[in-house]
C-alpha positions as a printed Julia matrix, in Angstrom:
470×3 Matrix{Float64}:
  -82.75   54.17  -115.47
  -84.97   52.55  -112.85
  -87.11   49.61  -113.95
  -90.8    50.74  -113.93
  -91.8    47.5   -112.19
  -89.25   48.09  -109.44
  -90.5    51.66  -108.99
  -94.08   50.41  -108.74
  -93.15   47.79  -106.16
  -91.33   50.39  -104.02
  -94.26   52.81  -104.33
  -96.59   50.08  -103.13
  -94.38   49.35  -100.13
  -94.26   53.05   -99.22
  -98.02   53.44   -99.53
  -98.73   50.37   -97.43
  -96.24   51.37   -94.76
  -97.62   54.89   -94.44
 -101.28   53.92   -94.68
 -101.02   51.13   -92.1
 -103.03   48.67   -94.18
 -100.95   45.81   -92.8
  -98.5    43.18   -93.86
 -101.03   40.81   -95.4
 -101.78   43.28   -98.17
  -98.06   44.01   -98.55
  -97.18   40.35   -98.98
 -100.04   39.87  -101.44
  -98.95   42.83  -103.56
  -95.33   41.71  -103.66
  -96.26   38.13  -104.5
  -98.07   39.55  -107.54
  -95.0    41.58  -108.52
  -92.87   38.45  -108.46
  -95.21   36.3   -110.57
  -93.79   34.92  -113.82
  -90.27   35.91  -112.85
  -91.09   39.61  -112.96
  -91.88   39.53  -116.69
  -94.62   41.53  -118.33
  -97.93   39.69  -118.48
  -99.28   38.06  -121.63
 -102.64   36.6   -122.64
 -104.63   39.62  -121.56
 -105.39   39.45  -117.86
 -104.55   35.79  -117.39
 -100.92   36.49  -116.52
  -99.82   33.4   -118.48
  -97.47   32.87  -121.39
  -99.79   30.33  -123.07
 -103.35   29.19  -122.3
 -103.29   27.01  -119.2
 -104.68   23.48  -119.3
 -104.5    22.95  -115.53
 -104.67   24.98  -112.33
 -102.93   22.64  -109.91
 -100.64   19.62  -109.6
 -100.86   16.56  -107.34
  -97.59   14.61  -107.48
  -97.87   11.08  -106.08
  -94.18   10.31  -105.62
  -93.46    6.6   -105.31
  -90.19    7.04  -103.46
  -87.58    4.34  -103.81
  -87.96    3.64  -107.51
  -90.85    1.3   -108.4
  -90.0    -1.4   -110.9
  -91.47   -0.44  -114.26
  -91.23   -4.12  -115.23
  -93.7    -5.1   -112.48
  -96.04   -2.12  -112.83
  -96.3    -0.21  -116.11
  -94.0    -1.61  -118.83
  -95.26   -4.9   -120.25
  -92.28   -7.01  -121.45
  -93.3   -10.55  -122.44
  -89.98  -10.95  -124.29
  -88.16  -10.59  -121.0
  -89.99  -13.59  -119.53
  -88.46  -15.84  -122.19
  -84.97  -14.75  -121.1
  -85.54  -15.33  -117.38
  -82.36  -16.67  -115.74
  -80.22  -16.22  -118.85
  -77.12  -13.99  -118.93
  -77.78  -10.35  -119.7
  -76.14   -9.49  -123.05
  -72.85   -7.78  -122.25
  -73.31   -5.53  -125.28
  -76.22   -3.89  -123.46
  -74.61   -3.34  -120.06
  -70.92   -2.76  -120.84
  -69.85    0.64  -119.56
  -73.36    1.44  -118.37
  -74.17    2.91  -114.92
  -75.19    0.08  -112.56
  -75.61    0.97  -108.91
  -74.82   -2.15  -106.87
  -74.35   -4.82  -109.54
  -70.86   -3.77  -110.65
  -68.64   -6.82  -110.99
  -71.55   -9.22  -110.46
  -72.82  -11.88  -112.82
  -75.75  -10.24  -114.59
  -78.73  -12.49  -115.2
  -82.13  -11.53  -116.55
  -85.14  -11.63  -114.23
  -88.45  -11.92  -116.04
  -91.55   -9.95  -114.99
  -92.89  -11.14  -111.65
  -96.51  -10.1   -112.15
  -98.88  -10.52  -115.12
 -100.35   -7.61  -117.07
 -103.91   -7.26  -118.36
 -105.62   -4.89  -120.81
 -107.77   -2.38  -118.93
 -110.54    0.01  -119.9
 -111.96    0.63  -123.33
 -108.49    1.63  -124.47
 -107.04   -1.79  -123.55
 -104.09   -0.12  -121.83
 -101.8    -2.83  -120.46
 -101.21   -2.49  -116.72
  -99.86   -4.82  -114.06
 -102.44   -6.73  -112.06
 -100.95   -5.29  -108.85
 -102.47   -1.93  -109.88
 -105.97   -3.35  -109.84
 -107.97   -0.29  -108.82
 -105.76    2.18  -110.68
 -106.5     0.05  -113.72
 -110.17    0.98  -113.38
 -109.06    4.45  -114.53
 -106.94    3.23  -117.45
 -108.81    5.45  -119.9
 -107.69    8.52  -117.94
 -104.01    7.55  -117.82
 -101.14    8.39  -120.14
  -98.26    6.02  -119.35
  -94.87    7.47  -120.3
  -92.6     4.44  -120.84
  -89.48    6.24  -122.02
  -88.48    8.31  -119.01
  -84.76    8.6   -118.3
  -82.74   10.49  -115.74
  -79.12   11.15  -114.73
  -78.74   10.15  -111.08
  -78.61    6.54  -109.96
  -78.8     6.89  -106.17
  -81.96    7.83  -104.3
  -81.27   11.24  -102.79
  -79.59   12.82  -105.84
  -82.21   11.2   -108.1
  -85.02   12.75  -106.03
  -83.15   16.05  -106.11
  -82.81   15.82  -109.88
  -86.48   14.99  -110.4
  -87.58   17.81  -108.12
  -85.13   20.54  -109.12
  -83.73   19.58  -112.54
  -80.21   19.26  -111.15
  -78.34   17.06  -108.69
  -76.84   20.17  -107.06
  -78.41   20.68  -103.66
  -79.85   24.07  -102.88
  -81.76   24.72  -106.09
  -85.51   25.48  -106.04
  -87.94   22.57  -106.27
  -90.48   22.4   -109.08
  -93.28   23.16  -106.61
  -91.46   26.33  -105.55
  -90.93   27.35  -109.17
  -94.65   26.86  -109.85
  -95.65   28.89  -106.79
  -93.14   31.61  -107.68
  -94.38   31.77  -111.25
  -98.13   31.62  -110.67
  -98.69   32.55  -107.05
 -101.21   30.91  -104.74
 -104.96   30.59  -105.19
 -105.56   30.56  -101.44
 -104.7    33.0    -98.68
 -105.57   30.61   -95.87
 -103.16   27.78   -96.65
  -99.66   27.54   -98.12
  -99.64   27.19  -101.89
  -97.23   24.21  -101.81
  -97.88   21.38   -99.33
  -96.13   18.04   -98.79
  -97.32   14.85   -97.03
  -95.41   11.61   -96.5
  -96.26    7.98   -95.72
  -94.36    4.7    -95.79
  -94.7     0.95   -95.94
  -94.29   -2.11   -98.13
  -90.53   -2.1    -98.56
  -87.29   -0.44   -97.6
  -88.13    3.18   -96.72
  -85.43    5.5    -98.02
  -85.34    8.82   -96.13
  -86.69   11.9    -97.89
  -84.89   15.18   -97.22
  -86.87   18.39   -96.76
  -84.67   20.0    -99.4
  -86.8    18.13  -101.95
  -89.46   20.8   -101.43
  -87.16   23.7   -100.57
  -87.24   27.06  -102.36
  -83.46   27.16  -102.85
  -82.39   30.67  -103.84
  -86.0    31.78  -104.39
  -87.5    33.76  -101.5
  -88.3    31.22   -98.81
  -92.03   32.0    -98.82
  -92.16   29.81  -101.95
  -90.91   26.65  -100.26
  -93.15   23.69   -99.57
  -94.71   23.21   -96.15
  -94.74   19.68   -94.76
  -97.96   18.71   -93.05
  -98.01   15.71   -90.76
 -100.12   12.75   -91.81
 -101.2    11.95   -88.25
 -101.56   13.9    -85.04
 -101.29   17.68   -85.28
 -101.0    18.51   -89.0
  -98.77   21.54   -88.36
  -96.68   21.85   -85.22
  -96.78   25.04   -83.15
  -99.6    26.66   -85.14
 -101.96   26.73   -82.13
 -102.09   29.65   -79.73
 -100.25   29.18   -76.44
 -102.51   28.45   -73.5
 -104.15   31.58   -72.15
 -103.63   33.58   -75.36
 -106.82   34.57   -77.18
 -107.13   35.02   -80.93
 -107.51   38.81   -80.5
 -104.33   38.95   -78.41
 -102.49   36.92   -81.04
 -103.76   39.31   -83.73
 -102.46   42.31   -81.79
  -99.08   40.66   -81.32
  -98.75   39.83   -85.02
  -99.78   43.37   -86.01
  -97.13   44.83   -83.73
  -94.38   42.52   -84.97
  -95.44   43.18   -88.56
  -95.2    46.94   -88.12
  -91.68   46.54   -86.73
  -90.71   44.32   -89.66
  -92.2    46.81   -92.13
  -90.1    49.59   -90.61
  -87.03   47.36   -90.89
  -87.82   46.47   -94.49
  -88.25   50.15   -95.42
  -84.48   50.5    -95.03
  -83.28   47.03   -95.99
  -85.68   45.9    -98.77
  -84.87   42.31   -97.78
  -87.08   39.57   -99.31
  -86.67   37.5    -96.16
  -88.29   40.26   -94.11
  -91.26   40.0    -96.44
  -91.19   36.24   -95.89
  -91.45   36.78   -92.13
  -94.36   39.16   -92.64
  -96.16   36.67   -94.86
  -95.27   33.81   -92.52
  -96.8    35.44   -89.47
  -99.96   36.24   -91.39
 -100.19   32.73   -92.86
  -99.69   31.1    -89.45
 -102.49   33.25   -88.01
 -104.88   32.3    -90.8
 -103.88   28.63   -90.55
 -105.02   28.58   -86.94
 -108.54   28.66   -88.38
 -108.04   26.98   -91.75
 -106.07   23.87   -90.67
 -108.64   22.57   -88.15
 -111.34   23.03   -90.8
 -109.15   21.29   -93.39
 -108.59   18.22   -91.23
 -112.15   18.0    -89.89
 -113.49   15.02   -91.84
 -116.88   14.97   -90.12
 -118.58   16.27   -93.26
 -117.09   13.59   -95.5
 -119.65   10.89   -96.24
 -119.07    7.29   -95.3
 -119.12    6.46   -98.99
 -116.1     8.7    -99.55
 -114.24    7.28   -96.53
 -114.92    3.75   -97.75
 -113.84    4.64  -101.28
 -110.44    5.74  -100.0
 -110.27    2.78   -97.62
 -108.72    4.67   -94.74
 -109.28    6.01   -91.27
 -108.82    9.76   -91.81
 -105.65   10.95   -90.11
 -104.19    7.45   -89.69
 -100.96    8.42   -91.47
 -101.62    6.17   -94.47
 -101.13    7.06   -98.11
 -104.89    6.68   -98.63
 -105.63    9.2    -95.88
 -103.11   11.57   -97.46
 -104.9    11.16  -100.8
 -108.17   12.25   -99.18
 -106.4    15.22   -97.61
 -104.86   16.05  -101.01
 -108.32   16.34  -102.53
 -109.37   18.67   -99.73
 -106.22   20.76  -100.23
 -106.88   20.97  -103.96
 -110.47   22.1   -103.29
 -109.14   24.89  -101.12
 -106.82   26.28  -103.77
 -103.45   24.73  -102.92
 -101.43   24.97  -106.13
  -98.87   22.16  -105.75
  -99.35   19.06  -103.59
  -96.79   16.29  -103.17
  -97.51   12.92  -101.54
  -94.4    10.82  -100.95
  -94.86    7.13  -100.24
  -91.59    5.59   -99.06
  -91.58    1.86   -99.73
  -90.58    1.06  -103.32
  -86.89    0.19  -102.82
  -86.96   -3.54  -103.57
  -83.39   -4.81  -103.8
  -84.72   -8.17  -102.6
  -88.07   -9.92  -102.76
  -89.32   -7.75  -105.6
  -92.32   -9.97  -106.37
  -93.83   -9.83  -102.91
  -92.52   -6.33  -102.21
  -94.1    -4.71  -105.25
  -97.41   -6.4   -104.5
  -97.34   -5.26  -100.86
  -96.42   -1.66  -101.65
  -98.87   -1.42  -104.53
 -101.63   -2.58  -102.21
 -100.9     0.38   -99.91
 -101.21    2.99  -102.69
 -103.6     1.43  -105.22
 -106.96    2.16  -103.6
 -106.09    5.66  -102.41
 -104.77    6.66  -105.83
 -107.84    5.31  -107.61
 -110.15    7.01  -105.11
 -108.38   10.33  -105.6
 -108.85   10.11  -109.38
 -112.52    9.21  -108.98
 -113.14   11.88  -106.35
 -111.56   14.59  -108.5
 -113.61   13.43  -111.48
 -116.85   13.39  -109.48
 -116.2    16.98  -108.38
 -115.33   18.08  -111.93
 -111.78   18.86  -110.8
 -109.77   16.3   -112.74
 -110.2    18.41  -115.87
 -107.96   21.13  -114.42
 -105.72   19.03  -112.16
 -102.59   17.16  -113.25
 -102.01   13.94  -111.28
  -98.49   12.46  -111.55
  -97.62    8.92  -110.39
  -94.06    7.6   -110.44
  -90.67    7.41  -108.78
  -87.21    8.88  -109.12
  -86.04    6.02  -111.4
  -86.89    2.42  -112.31
  -85.31   -0.98  -111.61
  -82.95   -3.18  -113.58
  -84.09   -6.09  -115.76
  -81.14   -7.93  -114.19
  -81.7    -9.77  -110.91
  -80.15   -8.66  -107.65
  -80.82  -11.93  -105.86
  -84.6   -11.88  -105.67
  -84.77   -8.13  -106.23
  -83.78   -5.44  -108.73
  -81.16   -2.69  -108.59
  -81.59    1.02  -109.43
  -82.02    1.87  -113.1
  -81.96    5.26  -114.89
  -81.77    4.46  -118.62
  -85.47    3.76  -119.07
  -88.45    3.71  -116.69
  -92.16    4.5   -116.57
  -94.62    6.84  -114.89
  -98.17    7.91  -115.59
 -100.03   11.19  -115.66
 -103.75   11.93  -115.71
 -106.03   14.93  -115.71
 -106.56   18.13  -117.63
 -105.18   18.18  -121.11
 -103.71   14.64  -121.0
 -104.45   12.06  -123.7
 -105.98    9.33  -121.58
 -105.89    5.62  -122.35
 -102.55    5.92  -124.12
  -98.89    5.05  -123.69
  -96.02    7.14  -124.99
  -92.49    6.07  -125.81
  -90.93    2.67  -125.26
  -87.95    0.84  -123.85
  -86.13   -1.91  -125.74
  -87.23   -5.56  -125.46
  -85.1    -5.93  -122.32
  -86.72   -2.9   -120.6
  -83.22   -1.43  -120.32
  -82.87    1.59  -122.63
  -85.51    4.13  -123.56
  -85.46    3.89  -127.35
  -88.62    5.52  -128.69
  -89.85    9.07  -128.02
  -87.44    9.47  -125.12
  -88.56   11.81  -122.32
  -85.89   13.31  -120.1
  -86.78   14.72  -116.68
  -86.15   18.22  -118.08
  -88.66   17.51  -120.87
  -91.16   16.51  -118.22
  -90.57   19.78  -116.34
  -91.02   21.81  -119.54
  -94.29   19.98  -120.25
  -95.55   20.46  -116.68
  -94.96   24.22  -116.85
  -96.53   24.39  -120.31
  -99.69   22.74  -118.97
  -99.81   25.4   -116.27
  -99.54   28.11  -118.92
  -95.85   28.93  -118.4
  -93.06   28.97  -120.98
  -90.14   27.22  -119.27
  -87.65   29.45  -121.14
  -89.18   32.57  -119.61
  -89.71   31.54  -116.0
  -86.36   32.73  -114.66
  -84.8    34.12  -111.49
  -81.55   36.05  -111.36
  -79.13   34.69  -108.76
  -75.41   35.39  -108.48
  -75.52   37.13  -111.85
  -77.17   34.25  -113.72
  -80.73   33.76  -114.96
  -81.73   30.38  -113.52
  -84.71   28.3   -114.61
  -86.18   24.93  -113.66
  -85.12   23.28  -116.92
  -81.54   24.56  -116.72
  -79.31   25.23  -119.71
  -79.55   21.83  -121.43
  -82.18   21.35  -124.16
  -85.69   20.68  -122.86
  -88.79   20.15  -124.97
  -92.53   20.23  -124.33
  -93.95   16.76  -125.13
  -96.97   17.92  -127.1
  -97.91   14.4   -128.23
  -99.14   13.42  -124.75
 -101.52   16.38  -124.64
 -105.03   16.39  -126.04
C-alpha cells in the first residue's frame, strides 16, 4: 500500500510540472514534505514535536580547543599544585594526545578569574567583555567527548560520530525544520583565524552527508565577494538570467518526472537560490545602514575578515531568517605559550561575541536565539612545555539565549580539571538538548539510509539536559 504522504508528494510534482508554476514552488513544496523526517505533524499547526524555545542557532566555534582552565573553569586548587607531578592514578591508561611517555607535571591556571554580573558567575579576566553578559550565560563545565584529535573531534561535535560523511547538526536542523527565508540559504558558515596555531577546518563539518545536499551549509567568505560566482556574467541581464534558469529548470523537471531523484530537486532549488542571492547577498553585506555606534560596538571594519565582522554579519543573517549560523575562529590550539596565546586569541573574539549578545538583546532576538560558545575539546591540566595538550575527559562551553538559565554554571570537573564528575554532559546530550530547544524530539528526527533509520544522536543513550533550561 502506498504511503499517503508519498502519494501527495508525487501528486504535487505532477501538478507543478503540468501547470508550469516553476521549480521554486516545487522545491518549497518538497522541502515541506521532508520536514521532521517525513513524520506526521504535532502541536497543531506548529509542525513541532514539543513547544519550541528558540527559532535559530548561532554557533561560535572556538576551533582548536580553548583551555577551560584559562577561560571558564575556575580551579584555585590547581594553582597550589603548579609544577608538581600529576597523580598517576588520574592519568594511567587515559587518552593523552601528545604527552604519552612524558613526565606529567601540573600547570596551574595562567589567568585570574573574577565574579561577574549580579549572579557572580566566575569567568576568566581574558573574557572581559563577555563577562559583561554573565547573567545571560549558562556555563556547562562537565562536557566530555570521544575524539582527541582536531578533525575527528570537530566531526564528532558536528555530526555525533567520528565517521566522515554523516550529516552535520546544522543540516539535521534544516532538514527537520526547513528554512525561514527563501532569499538566503538556511545554514551558513563563516570562518576567521588568529591568535594561535590555526588548525584547518574541513568543509565536511557543515556537509549534509546522506541527507539531500540542499540541506548542507553554505560557506560565505568573510572578506571580498561573500559568495563566489553568484554574479551574472558580463553582458547578461537579470531578465536573461531568469529566462535561462526557467529553461534549465523545465528540463530538470522533465528529467525528475522519470527519475524522482532528490539531487535533481537540489539542482532546481540551487538555481533558484543562486538567482535570488544575486539580489539578497549585496543587500546583506551592505553595511551602509548600520550606525557608527553598532560598528564601534563590534570593533571591526565590516568585511575585514575578522571574527568581529563575522559576528555583525551573523546578526544580519539571523534577522533575515537564516536558521543555523556557524562562525569558526581558528586560533585556540595552544600547545605552547598558553598564557599569552589564550589572551591573544580571546582578545580577537571577546568584543565581537559580547557585541553580538548585546545586539541580539537590543533587537529582542536573544529570547529566541541560542548562542553557543566553545570548542571541540579542552586542554590538559598537565603542562606541555609552556602549553597544554588536547583533553576530552572534561571541558567547558557556554550557551545563552532563549530558554537558557542565565547566570549559572552546570556540572563540574574534579579539583584537577581532568575528569567531568558532576552532571556530566556528553556531546550527544548536547545535541538532544539543542533539538529539544528547537521543538524537535531527537528520537523522532530520523532519515532512512541504507536500510537504517539514522539520527543526529545515534544509537547510544542521549538525554535532554532540562536543568539548564528555564
